[in-house]
C-alpha positions in Angstrom: -86.1 -61.9 -39.2 -84.1 -62.9 -42.6 -80.3 -62.8 -43.0 -78.4 -60.5 -45.4 -76.6 -62.8 -48.4 -74.5 -61.6 -51.0 -73.0 -64.0 -53.6 -70.1 -62.4 -56.0 -67.7 -62.6 -58.6 -64.3 -61.4 -58.8 -62.5 -61.6 -62.1 -58.5 -61.5 -61.9 -55.9 -61.4 -63.9 -54.6 -64.3 -66.2 -53.2 -66.3 -63.9 -53.7 -65.2 -60.8 -56.5 -66.9 -59.7 -54.9 -68.9 -56.9 -54.0 -65.4 -55.5 -57.3 -64.1 -55.5 -58.1 -67.5 -53.4 -55.8 -67.0 -51.2 -56.3 -63.4 -50.3 -60.0 -64.4 -50.3 -59.4 -67.5 -47.5 -57.6 -65.1 -45.2 -61.0 -62.6 -45.7 -62.8 -66.0 -44.1 -60.3 -66.9 -41.3 -60.3 -63.3 -40.2 -64.6 -63.6 -40.2 -64.3 -66.7 -37.5 -63.9 -63.9 -35.0 -66.9 -62.3 -36.3 -70.1 -63.9 -34.8 -72.2 -62.0 -37.4 -70.9 -63.6 -40.5 -72.3 -66.6 -40.9 -70.7 -68.0 -43.7 -67.9 -67.0 -46.1 -67.5 -69.3 -49.0 -65.1 -69.0 -51.5 -65.7 -71.0 -54.5 -64.2 -71.3 -58.3 -65.4 -72.9 -61.8 -62.9 -75.1 -63.8 -64.8 -72.9 -66.3 -63.4 -69.5 -65.6 -59.6 -69.4 -65.0 -59.4 -65.9 -64.0 -62.8 -65.9 -61.4 -63.4 -66.5 -58.2 -66.8 -66.5 -56.5 -67.8 -65.7 -52.4 -70.8 -66.7 -51.2 -71.5 -64.6 -47.9 -74.3 -64.5 -44.9 -74.5 -62.1 -42.6 -77.1 -61.2 -39.8 -77.9 -58.0 -41.5 -76.8 -55.7 -43.9 -74.7 -53.2 -41.8 -72.9 -55.9 -40.4 -71.1 -56.2 -43.5 -70.9 -52.8 -43.8 -69.2 -52.4 -41.1 -66.9 -55.3 -42.2 -65.2 -53.5 -45.1 -64.2 -51.3 -42.6 -62.1 -53.5 -40.5 -58.4 -53.0 -40.8 -57.8 -56.3 -41.5 -60.4 -56.5 -44.5 -58.5 -52.8 -46.1 -55.4 -54.1 -45.8 -56.4 -57.7 -47.4 -58.3 -55.3 -50.2 -55.3 -53.4 -50.8 -53.5 -56.9 -51.9 -56.3 -58.0 -54.0 -57.2 -54.7 -55.9 -53.7 -54.4 -58.4 -55.1 -58.3 -59.7 -58.4 -57.4 -60.1 -59.9 -56.8 -62.9 -63.5 -56.5 -62.2 -66.0 -57.2 -59.7 -69.9 -58.6 -60.2 -72.4 -58.7 -57.1 -74.5 -61.5 -58.8 -77.3 -61.2 -56.5 -77.9 -59.9 -52.7 -80.4 -62.3 -51.2 -82.1 -62.2 -48.2 -82.1 -65.8 -46.5 -84.6 -67.8 -44.9 -82.8 -70.2 -43.5 -81.1 -73.9 -44.1 -78.0 -75.7 -42.4 -75.1 -73.6 -41.4 -77.5 -70.8 -39.9 -78.3 -70.1 -36.9 -81.7 -70.6 -36.3 -82.3 -68.5 -33.6 -82.8 -65.2 -35.8 -84.6 -65.9 -39.0 
């Protein structure tokens, strides 16, 4: 069985990229308690000073959706909203396996 993956981009107000990175790193820390979340990586690009990229791998799409309803997640979303100027879902992917993914379910 394949996994559900997302690659997304947050565009933030000028000078707020580090704040957004910090918020998303807090989210990543909270994901450590969720077995359904296998990968949650925060990325930046030197050429896009107001963008933060997130790559996520989940056991399935329902697990990802459920994570958005958690109190911790909702609190972080409220903190991030004022600095977000745009969001882009670059791609929804079907992860087939590889390093970092548990092999028992793909």
